[in-house]
C-alpha positions, 0 to 999 in steps of 0.5 A: 197312827205312825208306821211301825214294825210288827213281829209275831213270834211263834213261841214264848222263847221267841217272844223273849228273844224278840224283846232282847233284840228290840229297839228302844220303845218297842211295845208288847201287844196282847189284846190291843184294846188299850195300846191301839187306842193310845197309838191312834191318839199319838200318845204311844208311838212305838217303833215296833210291836211284838204280838204275843196274843197267839201264844198258847203258853200264855192263855192257860187257866188253872184252879189248883188246891193252893193257888189260882193261876191265870196266864197273862194272855187269858181273856178277861171274859174267860177268867170271869166265867171260870167256875173257880173264880165265879163261885169261889172268888166273886170279887175277882169275877165282878172286877172283870165283869164291871171293867168293860163291855162284853166285846172288850172282855172277849179281846182284852187279856188279864196280863195286859189289863194290869198295865193299862194306862191312865184315862186322864184327859190331859194325858190323852189330850195331846201336846196342847196340855202339859203332862209330866206322864206323857212329856216329862218336865212339861208340868201337870195341867190337871192341877188347877184344871178339871180334876173331878176324876183325878186321884185322892191318894198317892198323888204328887206335885208332878201328877194326880192321874188315877190308875184306871183298872178294876182287876188289879184292885181285886188281885191286890186284895188277895195278895196276888203275884205276877211272874215275868220273864225277860232276857235276864231270866224269870222273876216274881213280883208281888202285885203290891209292888208292880205299880208305883206312885208318880213321885217326881217321875210320873212316866214310870208307872210300874216296876217291869223293865222294858224287855220283860213280859208278864207270864202269869198271875197267881192268886193264893187260895184263901177262905176269904175268897167266897166272902168277897165282893167288888163294888164299883161306883161310876157315873153310869152303870156300864162302860164307865170308869170308877169314881170309887171302888172297893174290893173286900174279902172277909171271913166271919165267925159268930159275927166277928171278922177274922181275915180282912182284905180291903183294896181301893180303886178309882181313887189313887195313882196306883191300886191302893191297899187299905191296910189300916182299915183292915186292922180296924175290922179284924177281931171286931164285930161286923156292924154298920158302924165298924164298916163306916169306920173302916171306910173313914180310915181308908180315906184318912190320907186323901188329898182333894183338889178343886172338883173331886172332894165329893169322892172322899165321902163317896169312897167311904160309903163304897167301902162300908157297903162293900164290907157289908156285902162281903160279910153277908157272903162270908156268913152264908 
């Protein structure tokens, strides 16, 4: 790990001021469970870090009548165990429970989790591998390489790296928004507009400016929250990233789907909303055939590589199973 300067502001305003005056390449440090890892690998080499993990303004959790509000510095474990989340939005709780070990959930923050970087082995493997995300213009070694865990949706000729998170997938299904702050003031970003596809510039992963800080995540209250699930399929039951995952939230009346939200994880370059699949289910009977059809539509645009084509069928079944589970919960 290279030497770096360390700043620990005592207030949110101090953190914003530190970002305003920061040298290029400075990173924000919250739980550190991703940043420190990448710094040890030499993938991230910030000249300075601004530590915000002790700021009380960022650690709040509030379950109001109109929205759930999570401070960006709230720990994943605390959010997952909050009664309003655990009982009213099981998809949110499950996405956090299944994201990491208990030790990591006790340290990692929900704001930092949104910005975790890909687990692509070519990105993390160092300069011996070409990676447009790490070194723009160098190429993509994953194309033509071992692409078993790489993305099927949202890829480009420049990058097929998968977005690795779980929490963002569940948030996307609930139309969450993110409040951010910076020297130019505060603004709100829809979760759907936070992450970007690689296109010709894989190094750009989200729409935040370098001097902006996530303040909080807000989730609108919806009856579909109770009828929700987050299903994650992986090579082993614990401590593994998704081969395919789905966050599904439904309302069901007399066996017919009303509200319907479907988001996909582990299969795309960013959190992926399956809007066409949602349209198929709205107003339709909740049957195994319709659940399967929703999965097929969700993966209609998949672009498999050499080794990851099996995950199309896996993803279809993941969506179908998640739809059935959400439907059962919605009908209780």
